[in-house]
C-alpha positions as CSV (number, residue, x, y, z in Angstrom):
1,X,0.0,0.0,0.0
2,X,1.4,3.4,-0.9
3,X,1.8,6.0,1.7
4,X,-0.5,9.1,1.5
5,X,1.0,12.1,-0.4
6,X,0.8,14.3,2.7
7,X,0.7,13.8,6.5
8,X,-2.1,15.3,8.6
9,X,0.4,18.0,9.8
10,X,1.3,18.8,6.2
11,X,-2.4,19.0,5.2
12,X,-3.0,21.3,8.2
13,X,-0.2,23.6,7.0
14,X,-1.6,23.7,3.5
15,X,-5.1,24.6,4.8
16,X,-3.6,27.4,6.9
17,X,-1.5,28.6,3.9
18,X,-4.6,28.7,1.7
19,X,-7.3,29.9,4.1
20,X,-5.4,31.6,6.9
21,X,-6.7,31.9,10.5
22,X,-10.4,31.5,11.3
23,X,-12.0,34.6,12.8
24,X,-12.7,34.4,16.5
25,X,-16.0,32.8,17.4
26,X,-18.9,35.1,18.3
27,X,-19.6,35.1,22.0
28,X,-23.2,34.4,23.1
29,X,-23.8,38.0,24.1
30,X,-22.8,39.1,20.6
31,X,-25.4,36.9,18.9
32,X,-28.8,38.1,17.8
33,X,-31.9,36.3,16.9
34,X,-32.8,36.3,13.2
35,X,-36.1,38.0,12.3
36,X,-37.4,37.6,8.8
37,X,-38.7,40.9,7.5
38,X,-40.2,39.7,4.2
39,X,-42.0,36.4,3.2
40,X,-39.9,33.7,1.5
41,X,-40.0,34.1,-2.2
42,X,-39.5,30.4,-3.0
43,X,-43.1,29.5,-2.1
44,X,-46.4,30.9,-3.4
45,X,-48.7,33.0,-1.4
46,X,-51.0,31.0,0.8
47,X,-54.1,31.9,-1.1
48,X,-52.9,30.5,-4.5
49,X,-51.2,27.0,-4.1
50,X,-52.3,26.0,-7.6
51,X,-50.1,28.7,-9.1
52,X,-47.1,26.9,-7.6
53,X,-48.2,23.6,-9.2
54,X,-48.6,25.2,-12.6
55,X,-45.3,27.0,-12.5
56,X,-43.4,23.8,-11.8
57,X,-45.3,21.5,-14.1
58,X,-47.2,19.5,-11.5
């Protein structure tokens, strides 16, 4: 069986060279709850479900 082209340490170095350091993690007090301001656009309005079927060939 042939040995892998790189060791785990070498892969870690290559990842660091390519992507750099990760930013520090957000602390819990810095996090905020996501609030959607507009309805999703990937679903039809609740009053017209047939329009979604027609649009996608159902």
